[in-house]
C-alpha positions as CSV (number, residue, x, y, z in Angstrom):
1,M,93.6,11.3,21.5
2,L,96.9,12.8,20.1
3,T,95.4,16.3,19.9
4,R,94.2,16.0,23.5
5,I,97.7,14.9,24.6
6,G,99.1,17.8,22.6
7,N,96.8,20.3,24.4
8,D,97.7,18.8,27.8
9,S,101.4,19.2,27.0
10,L,100.8,22.8,25.8
11,R,99.1,23.6,29.1
12,V,102.2,22.7,31.1
13,D,104.5,24.5,28.6
14,K,106.0,21.4,27.1
15,L,106.1,22.9,23.7
16,D,108.3,20.3,21.9
17,E,106.1,17.5,23.1
18,A,103.0,19.3,22.1
19,I,104.4,20.0,18.6
20,K,105.2,16.3,18.2
21,H,101.7,15.1,19.1
22,F,100.0,17.8,17.0
23,Q,102.1,16.8,14.0
24,A,101.2,13.1,14.4
25,A,97.5,14.0,14.8
26,A,97.6,16.2,11.7
27,A,99.4,13.5,9.7
28,A,96.8,10.9,10.7
29,N,93.8,13.1,10.0
30,P,94.7,15.8,7.4
31,R,91.1,17.2,7.2
32,D,90.9,17.9,10.9
33,A,91.7,21.6,11.7
34,A,92.1,21.0,15.5
35,P,95.6,19.5,15.5
36,L,96.8,22.2,13.1
37,E,95.4,24.9,15.3
38,G,97.2,23.4,18.2
39,L,100.4,23.1,16.2
40,T,100.4,26.7,15.1
41,R,99.6,27.7,18.7
42,A,102.6,25.7,20.0
43,L,104.8,27.2,17.3
44,Y,103.6,30.7,18.2
45,L,104.7,30.2,21.8
46,K,108.0,28.6,20.7
47,A,108.7,31.5,18.4
48,Q,108.5,33.9,21.4
49,K,111.5,32.0,22.9
50,E,113.7,31.6,19.9
51,S,115.3,33.9,17.3
52,A,113.3,34.4,14.1
53,G,116.1,32.8,12.1
54,A,116.2,29.7,14.3
55,F,112.5,29.3,14.2
56,I,112.2,29.6,10.4
57,A,115.1,27.1,9.9
58,S,113.5,24.5,12.2
59,N,112.1,21.3,11.0
60,D,108.9,22.0,13.0
61,Y,108.2,25.1,10.9
62,S,108.8,23.3,7.6
63,Q,106.6,20.4,8.6
64,A,103.9,22.7,9.8
65,Q,103.9,24.4,6.4
66,E,103.5,21.1,4.6
67,L,100.8,19.8,6.9
68,I,98.7,23.0,6.6
69,A,99.1,23.1,2.8
70,R,98.0,19.5,2.5
71,A,95.0,20.1,4.7
72,I,93.9,23.1,2.8
73,R,94.1,21.2,-0.5
74,L,91.8,18.6,1.0
75,N,89.4,21.1,2.6
76,P,89.8,24.5,0.9
77,A,86.7,26.0,2.4
78,N,87.7,25.5,6.0
79,I,88.3,29.0,7.5
80,Q,90.2,27.6,10.6
81,L,92.7,26.0,8.3
82,R,93.1,29.2,6.4
83,L,93.7,31.0,9.7
84,A,96.3,28.4,10.7
85,E,98.1,29.2,7.4
86,M,97.9,32.9,8.2
87,K,99.4,32.3,11.6
88,I,102.4,30.4,10.3
89,R,103.0,33.0,7.6
90,A,102.9,35.8,10.1
91,L,105.3,34.0,12.4
92,S,107.8,33.6,9.6
93,G,107.6,37.3,8.7
94,Q,105.7,36.7,5.5
95,K,102.7,38.8,4.5
96,A,99.5,37.5,6.0
97,D,96.5,39.4,4.8
98,L,93.5,38.6,7.0
99,S,91.3,40.8,4.9
100,S,91.3,38.1,2.3
101,L,89.3,35.9,4.7
102,P,85.8,36.5,5.8
103,A,85.3,37.8,9.3
104,P,84.5,35.2,12.0
105,R,81.1,33.8,11.4
106,N,80.6,32.1,14.8
107,D,82.2,31.9,18.3
108,A,84.1,28.7,17.3
109,E,86.1,30.8,14.8
110,R,86.7,33.8,17.0
111,P,89.6,32.4,19.1
112,A,91.4,31.1,16.0
113,Y,91.0,34.5,14.4
114,A,92.3,36.1,17.5
115,E,95.4,33.9,17.4
116,A,96.1,34.9,13.8
117,L,95.8,38.6,14.9
118,L,98.2,38.0,17.8
119,A,100.7,36.5,15.4
120,Q,100.6,39.8,13.6
121,S,100.9,41.8,16.9
122,R,97.4,43.2,16.4
123,Y,96.7,42.9,20.1
124,A,93.6,45.2,20.4
125,E,91.8,43.4,17.6
126,A,92.7,40.0,19.1
127,N,91.4,41.1,22.5
128,D,88.1,42.2,20.8
129,Q,87.6,38.8,19.2
130,M,88.3,36.9,22.5
131,S,86.0,39.3,24.4
132,R,83.2,38.6,22.0
133,A,83.7,34.8,22.4
134,I,83.5,35.2,26.2
135,N,80.5,37.5,26.2
136,S,78.5,35.2,24.0
137,A,79.4,31.9,25.8
138,A,76.2,30.2,26.8
139,N,77.5,28.2,29.8
140,A,80.4,27.3,32.0
141,I,81.7,24.6,29.6
142,Q,82.1,27.1,26.8
143,L,83.6,29.7,29.1
144,L,86.2,27.1,30.4
145,A,87.1,26.2,26.8
146,V,87.8,29.8,25.9
147,G,89.6,30.4,29.2
148,D,91.8,27.3,28.6
149,L,92.7,28.6,25.1
150,A,93.5,32.1,26.3
151,L,95.7,30.6,29.0
152,M,97.6,28.5,26.5
153,I,98.4,31.5,24.3
154,K,99.4,33.5,27.4
155,D,96.4,35.9,27.0
156,L,96.0,36.1,30.8
157,P,93.5,39.0,31.0
158,D,91.0,37.1,28.8
159,A,91.7,33.8,30.6
160,E,91.0,35.5,33.9
161,L,87.7,36.9,32.6
162,A,86.5,33.6,31.2
163,Y,87.4,31.7,34.4
164,R,85.7,34.2,36.7
165,R,82.6,34.1,34.6
166,A,82.6,30.3,34.6
167,A,82.9,30.5,38.4
168,G,79.9,32.8,38.5
169,C,78.0,30.3,36.4
170,R,78.9,27.7,39.0
171,V,77.4,29.8,41.8
172,R,74.2,30.5,39.8
173,L,73.8,26.8,39.0
174,K,74.2,25.7,42.6
175,S,71.6,28.2,43.6
176,Q,69.2,26.8,41.0
177,A,69.9,23.2,42.1
178,R,69.2,24.1,45.8
179,S,66.0,25.9,44.8
180,R,64.5,22.8,43.3
181,S,61.9,21.3,45.5
182,G,61.8,17.6,46.2
183,R,64.4,14.9,46.0
184,Q,63.2,13.5,42.7
185,S,63.1,16.9,41.1
186,Q,66.8,17.4,41.9
187,R,67.7,14.1,40.4
188,S,65.9,14.8,37.2
189,G,67.6,18.2,36.5
190,S,69.4,18.9,33.3
191,S,72.5,16.8,32.9
192,Q,74.2,19.9,31.5
193,L,73.7,21.6,34.8
194,Y,75.7,19.0,36.6
195,V,78.4,18.9,34.0
196,C,78.8,22.6,34.4
197,L,79.0,22.3,38.2
198,D,81.6,19.5,38.0
199,L,83.8,21.5,35.6
200,A,83.5,24.8,37.3
201,K,84.2,23.6,40.8
202,N,87.8,22.8,39.7
203,I,88.5,26.4,38.9
204,S,91.2,27.9,41.1
205,M,89.4,30.9,42.4
206,P,92.1,33.2,42.6
207,A,92.4,33.8,38.9
208,P,95.8,33.6,37.1
209,S,98.1,36.4,37.9
210,I,98.4,39.1,35.3
211,S,101.6,40.6,36.6
């Protein structure tokens, strides 16, 4: 719940509120990488608005370091936690060697890896990881998730691409639903089909501006 509230705050650029909720979620469940990913994401965005000295001196930065270190001690094999650590190190100007970590093994790890690359200003490599996640997304739900993440970290080109592909999925799914013959057949269609339709229909069809 706290992580979800943090993500909602992040989407409307309420960074301090997002940081507070992510910190509470991470303290309540130290093994969960999700709130720490959200926390480092919010700190990344906040660091763009503040001087480097002010950011490093902030309590938010210090607490993030402590939460991530504790989580890694509890779950040292979690790659997403390691990536969160790399992000926070890069944001503070410390050396963050991503080559010490394995390459992303699945699409769930690619956005986190991309964020760590962004924190090091390695934009082309970050874009490559996000593009791979988008290209391998199996349905509108996955595309919307990648699009939301891209939008939160201000990666507008990839957000636009993910949302447009999700909208295309919506059109294809509607066509499939109409082509089903018989009322009963329509009712018995895959539940995932209708979940995709419900999510995709809320996309704003002009995509986010990249200007």
